[in-house]
BALOBA-1460 file (C-alpha; in Angstrom, 3 decimals):
// residues 174
<rec num="1" residu="x" x="-26.162" y="-14.528" z="-0.188"/>
<rec num="2" residu="x" x="-24.550" y="-17.836" z="-0.973"/>
<rec num="3" residu="x" x="-21.720" y="-19.246" z="1.318"/>
<rec num="4" residu="x" x="-19.344" y="-19.478" z="-1.694"/>
<rec num="5" residu="x" x="-19.368" y="-15.541" z="-2.140"/>
<rec num="6" residu="x" x="-18.575" y="-14.889" z="1.600"/>
<rec num="7" residu="x" x="-15.752" y="-17.599" z="1.154"/>
<rec num="8" residu="x" x="-14.442" y="-15.897" z="-1.860"/>
<rec num="9" residu="x" x="-14.714" y="-12.436" z="-0.148"/>
<rec num="10" residu="x" x="-12.939" y="-13.709" z="2.933"/>
<rec num="11" residu="x" x="-10.002" y="-15.500" z="0.881"/>
<rec num="12" residu="x" x="-9.401" y="-12.314" z="-1.062"/>
<rec num="13" residu="x" x="-9.379" y="-10.007" z="1.934"/>
<rec num="14" residu="x" x="-6.993" y="-12.402" z="3.712"/>
<rec num="15" residu="x" x="-4.525" y="-12.828" z="0.874"/>
<rec num="16" residu="x" x="-4.655" y="-8.872" z="0.079"/>
<rec num="17" residu="x" x="-4.116" y="-8.159" z="3.726"/>
<rec num="18" residu="x" x="-1.118" y="-10.512" z="4.277"/>
<rec num="19" residu="x" x="0.338" y="-9.062" z="1.034"/>
<rec num="20" residu="x" x="0.010" y="-5.372" z="1.914"/>
<rec num="21" residu="x" x="1.532" y="-6.123" z="5.457"/>
<rec num="22" residu="x" x="4.570" y="-7.997" z="4.044"/>
<rec num="23" residu="x" x="4.942" y="-5.526" z="1.493"/>
<rec num="24" residu="x" x="4.668" y="-2.480" z="3.639"/>
<rec num="25" residu="x" x="7.339" y="-4.381" z="5.990"/>
<rec num="26" residu="x" x="9.736" y="-5.802" z="3.518"/>
<rec num="27" residu="x" x="9.099" y="-4.018" z="0.280"/>
<rec num="28" residu="x" x="8.859" y="-7.488" z="-1.151"/>
<rec num="29" residu="x" x="5.930" y="-9.694" z="-2.351"/>
<rec num="30" residu="x" x="7.538" y="-13.224" z="-1.920"/>
<rec num="31" residu="x" x="6.754" y="-16.339" z="-4.308"/>
<rec num="32" residu="x" x="5.720" y="-18.008" z="-1.132"/>
<rec num="33" residu="x" x="2.774" y="-15.952" z="-0.945"/>
<rec num="34" residu="x" x="1.678" y="-15.049" z="-4.423"/>
<rec num="35" residu="x" x="2.215" y="-18.763" z="-5.992"/>
<rec num="36" residu="x" x="0.068" y="-20.732" z="-3.492"/>
<rec num="37" residu="x" x="-2.621" y="-17.805" z="-3.687"/>
<rec num="38" residu="x" x="-2.841" y="-18.312" z="-7.324"/>
<rec num="39" residu="x" x="-3.016" y="-22.020" z="-7.321"/>
<rec num="40" residu="x" x="-5.780" y="-21.806" z="-4.535"/>
<rec num="41" residu="x" x="-7.726" y="-19.333" z="-6.631"/>
<rec num="42" residu="x" x="-7.842" y="-21.780" z="-9.680"/>
<rec num="43" residu="x" x="-8.840" y="-24.606" z="-7.365"/>
<rec num="44" residu="x" x="-11.539" y="-22.523" z="-5.716"/>
<rec num="45" residu="x" x="-13.074" y="-21.311" z="-8.929"/>
<rec num="46" residu="x" x="-12.994" y="-24.994" z="-10.209"/>
<rec num="47" residu="x" x="-14.883" y="-26.124" z="-7.383"/>
<rec num="48" residu="x" x="-17.234" y="-23.171" z="-7.115"/>
<rec num="49" residu="x" x="-18.026" y="-23.811" z="-10.849"/>
<rec num="50" residu="x" x="-18.559" y="-27.686" z="-10.431"/>
<rec num="51" residu="x" x="-20.868" y="-27.031" z="-7.638"/>
<rec num="52" residu="x" x="-23.001" y="-24.490" z="-9.617"/>
<rec num="53" residu="x" x="-23.191" y="-25.828" z="-13.076"/>
<rec num="54" residu="x" x="-21.159" y="-29.087" z="-13.307"/>
<rec num="55" residu="x" x="-18.359" y="-29.597" z="-15.502"/>
<rec num="56" residu="x" x="-19.298" y="-26.815" z="-17.797"/>
<rec num="57" residu="x" x="-19.524" y="-24.656" z="-14.777"/>
<rec num="58" residu="x" x="-16.081" y="-25.572" z="-13.655"/>
<rec num="59" residu="x" x="-14.470" y="-24.880" z="-16.954"/>
<rec num="60" residu="x" x="-16.215" y="-21.468" z="-17.263"/>
<rec num="61" residu="x" x="-15.005" y="-20.500" z="-13.872"/>
<rec num="62" residu="x" x="-11.471" y="-21.758" z="-14.403"/>
<rec num="63" residu="x" x="-11.340" y="-19.878" z="-17.624"/>
<rec num="64" residu="x" x="-12.536" y="-16.783" z="-16.004"/>
<rec num="65" residu="x" x="-9.850" y="-17.045" z="-13.288"/>
<rec num="66" residu="x" x="-7.152" y="-17.624" z="-15.815"/>
<rec num="67" residu="x" x="-8.178" y="-14.795" z="-17.801"/>
<rec num="68" residu="x" x="-8.098" y="-12.524" z="-14.720"/>
<rec num="69" residu="x" x="-4.559" y="-13.853" z="-13.987"/>
<rec num="70" residu="x" x="-3.724" y="-12.933" z="-17.638"/>
<rec num="71" residu="x" x="-4.957" y="-9.369" z="-17.189"/>
<rec num="72" residu="x" x="-3.146" y="-8.926" z="-13.817"/>
<rec num="73" residu="x" x="0.005" y="-10.550" z="-14.796"/>
<rec num="74" residu="x" x="0.027" y="-8.967" z="-18.350"/>
<rec num="75" residu="x" x="-0.493" y="-5.229" z="-17.136"/>
<rec num="76" residu="x" x="2.181" y="-5.426" z="-14.420"/>
<rec num="77" residu="x" x="4.526" y="-7.555" z="-16.696"/>
<rec num="78" residu="x" x="4.583" y="-4.627" z="-19.132"/>
<rec num="79" residu="x" x="5.192" y="-2.176" z="-16.364"/>
<rec num="80" residu="x" x="8.013" y="-4.344" z="-15.034"/>
<rec num="81" residu="x" x="9.752" y="-4.565" z="-18.413"/>
<rec num="82" residu="x" x="10.045" y="-0.822" z="-18.455"/>
<rec num="83" residu="x" x="10.993" y="-0.544" z="-14.772"/>
<rec num="84" residu="x" x="7.905" y="0.451" z="-13.078"/>
<rec num="85" residu="x" x="7.641" y="-2.164" z="-10.636"/>
<rec num="86" residu="x" x="9.132" y="-5.529" z="-9.088"/>
<rec num="87" residu="x" x="8.577" y="-9.156" z="-10.132"/>
<rec num="88" residu="x" x="6.469" y="-9.789" z="-6.837"/>
<rec num="89" residu="x" x="4.115" y="-7.081" z="-7.889"/>
<rec num="90" residu="x" x="3.608" y="-8.810" z="-11.174"/>
<rec num="91" residu="x" x="3.076" y="-12.114" z="-9.564"/>
<rec num="92" residu="x" x="0.769" y="-10.303" z="-7.027"/>
<rec num="93" residu="x" x="-1.486" y="-8.860" z="-9.462"/>
<rec num="94" residu="x" x="-1.569" y="-12.285" z="-11.487"/>
<rec num="95" residu="x" x="-2.663" y="-14.035" z="-8.164"/>
<rec num="96" residu="x" x="-5.281" y="-11.412" z="-7.451"/>
<rec num="97" residu="x" x="-6.419" y="-11.469" z="-10.931"/>
<rec num="98" residu="x" x="-7.014" y="-15.288" z="-10.680"/>
<rec num="99" residu="x" x="-9.256" y="-14.428" z="-7.717"/>
<rec num="100" residu="x" x="-11.071" y="-11.538" z="-9.215"/>
<rec num="101" residu="x" x="-11.443" y="-12.287" z="-12.809"/>
<rec num="102" residu="x" x="-10.468" y="-9.899" z="-15.747"/>
<rec num="103" residu="x" x="-12.920" y="-7.023" z="-15.361"/>
<rec num="104" residu="x" x="-12.341" y="-6.475" z="-11.612"/>
<rec num="105" residu="x" x="-8.840" y="-6.939" z="-11.929"/>
<rec num="106" residu="x" x="-8.543" y="-4.007" z="-14.457"/>
<rec num="107" residu="x" x="-10.808" y="-2.047" z="-12.124"/>
<rec num="108" residu="x" x="-8.479" y="-2.823" z="-9.031"/>
<rec num="109" residu="x" x="-5.610" y="-1.781" z="-11.239"/>
<rec num="110" residu="x" x="-6.802" y="1.679" z="-12.134"/>
<rec num="111" residu="x" x="-8.207" y="2.253" z="-8.566"/>
<rec num="112" residu="x" x="-4.989" y="1.255" z="-6.923"/>
<rec num="113" residu="x" x="-3.121" y="3.776" z="-9.269"/>
<rec num="114" residu="x" x="-5.347" y="6.526" z="-7.992"/>
<rec num="115" residu="x" x="-4.924" y="5.532" z="-4.422"/>
<rec num="116" residu="x" x="-1.362" y="5.039" z="-4.810"/>
<rec num="117" residu="x" x="-1.200" y="8.931" z="-5.944"/>
<rec num="118" residu="x" x="-3.393" y="10.028" z="-3.255"/>
<rec num="119" residu="x" x="-1.309" y="8.141" z="-0.546"/>
<rec num="120" residu="x" x="1.915" y="9.308" z="-1.935"/>
<rec num="121" residu="x" x="0.724" y="13.017" z="-1.959"/>
<rec num="122" residu="x" x="-0.290" y="12.627" z="1.625"/>
<rec num="123" residu="x" x="2.985" y="11.147" z="2.514"/>
<rec num="124" residu="x" x="5.012" y="13.658" z="0.806"/>
<rec num="125" residu="x" x="2.847" y="16.699" z="2.469"/>
<rec num="126" residu="x" x="3.305" y="15.115" z="5.856"/>
<rec num="127" residu="x" x="7.025" y="14.829" z="5.333"/>
<rec num="128" residu="x" x="7.180" y="18.459" z="4.031"/>
<rec num="129" residu="x" x="4.993" y="19.931" z="6.843"/>
<rec num="130" residu="x" x="6.818" y="17.820" z="9.721"/>
<rec num="131" residu="x" x="10.322" y="18.774" z="8.259"/>
<rec num="132" residu="x" x="11.283" y="14.980" z="7.768"/>
<rec num="133" residu="x" x="13.230" y="14.039" z="4.816"/>
<rec num="134" residu="x" x="11.905" y="11.279" z="2.604"/>
<rec num="135" residu="x" x="12.760" y="7.718" z="3.935"/>
<rec num="136" residu="x" x="14.992" y="5.882" z="1.514"/>
<rec num="137" residu="x" x="14.495" y="2.053" z="1.272"/>
<rec num="138" residu="x" x="17.730" y="0.164" z="1.751"/>
<rec num="139" residu="x" x="17.810" y="-2.550" z="-0.646"/>
<rec num="140" residu="x" x="20.416" y="-3.761" z="-3.269"/>
<rec num="141" residu="x" x="17.868" y="-3.951" z="-5.794"/>
<rec num="142" residu="x" x="17.679" y="-0.244" z="-7.643"/>
<rec num="143" residu="x" x="14.064" y="-1.188" z="-8.472"/>
<rec num="144" residu="x" x="13.050" y="-1.535" z="-4.920"/>
<rec num="145" residu="x" x="15.175" y="1.525" z="-3.848"/>
<rec num="146" residu="x" x="13.543" y="3.980" z="-6.012"/>
<rec num="147" residu="x" x="9.972" y="2.981" z="-5.107"/>
<rec num="148" residu="x" x="8.342" y="5.629" z="-2.909"/>
<rec num="149" residu="x" x="5.651" y="3.197" z="-1.751"/>
<rec num="150" residu="x" x="4.886" y="-0.261" z="-1.626"/>
<rec num="151" residu="x" x="2.412" y="-1.631" z="-4.201"/>
<rec num="152" residu="x" x="0.491" y="-4.195" z="-1.863"/>
<rec num="153" residu="x" x="-1.190" y="-1.349" z="0.183"/>
<rec num="154" residu="x" x="-2.849" y="0.526" z="-2.585"/>
<rec num="155" residu="x" x="-4.025" y="-2.638" z="-4.262"/>
<rec num="156" residu="x" x="-5.523" y="-4.100" z="-1.013"/>
<rec num="157" residu="x" x="-7.456" y="-0.865" z="-0.361"/>
<rec num="158" residu="x" x="-8.777" y="-0.801" z="-4.130"/>
<rec num="159" residu="x" x="-9.636" y="-4.743" z="-3.870"/>
<rec num="160" residu="x" x="-11.559" y="-4.135" z="-0.626"/>
<rec num="161" residu="x" x="-13.479" y="-1.167" z="-2.238"/>
<rec num="162" residu="x" x="-14.253" y="-3.381" z="-5.239"/>
<rec num="163" residu="x" x="-15.228" y="-6.208" z="-3.084"/>
<rec num="164" residu="x" x="-17.489" y="-3.925" z="-0.862"/>
<rec num="165" residu="x" x="-19.149" y="-2.620" z="-4.087"/>
<rec num="166" residu="x" x="-19.738" y="-6.238" z="-5.250"/>
<rec num="167" residu="x" x="-21.327" y="-7.334" z="-1.870"/>
<rec num="168" residu="x" x="-23.483" y="-4.193" z="-1.939"/>
<rec num="169" residu="x" x="-24.790" y="-4.700" z="-5.311"/>
<rec num="170" residu="x" x="-25.640" y="-8.368" z="-4.678"/>
<rec num="171" residu="x" x="-27.249" y="-7.430" z="-1.422"/>
<rec num="172" residu="x" x="-29.554" y="-4.809" z="-3.512"/>
<rec num="173" residu="x" x="-30.368" y="-7.490" z="-5.944"/>
<rec num="174" residu="x" x="-31.739" y="-9.731" z="-3.609"/>
């Protein structure tokens, strides 16, 4: 497999791992993480496209990256409008979409929803069986307080699964 694929995978794994760790710890996904990740993704895809197919390849990869951003940002923006997440989650999915492209961003969104439900069920079951009450997040923002789980962890797990499948499929194709 080509080196650019491995760099792409490593950058995404690093970004999602840091985002998950920060979100679990602080219940926030800061701009200092999401905005540079978006910019690096677009530049990475521009360089990757140029190296593969020249200027047309660059335009194609940048368009693919920006459409992934639009899918990730757009889905979470709608949820944010109805009170279903925070602004950092919106920017996080936009930046991740710039790395993954439109199709895989949609797949990660759906897979992360399933993972979120499973993790939440496991967490609530554990709390019930251990007799511990559900922990409350202490934050002035009501959107953060009512969230039962950080969004970064399920998205990271879903992203890693999607990447593993991509690498597996490319290995089989060789």
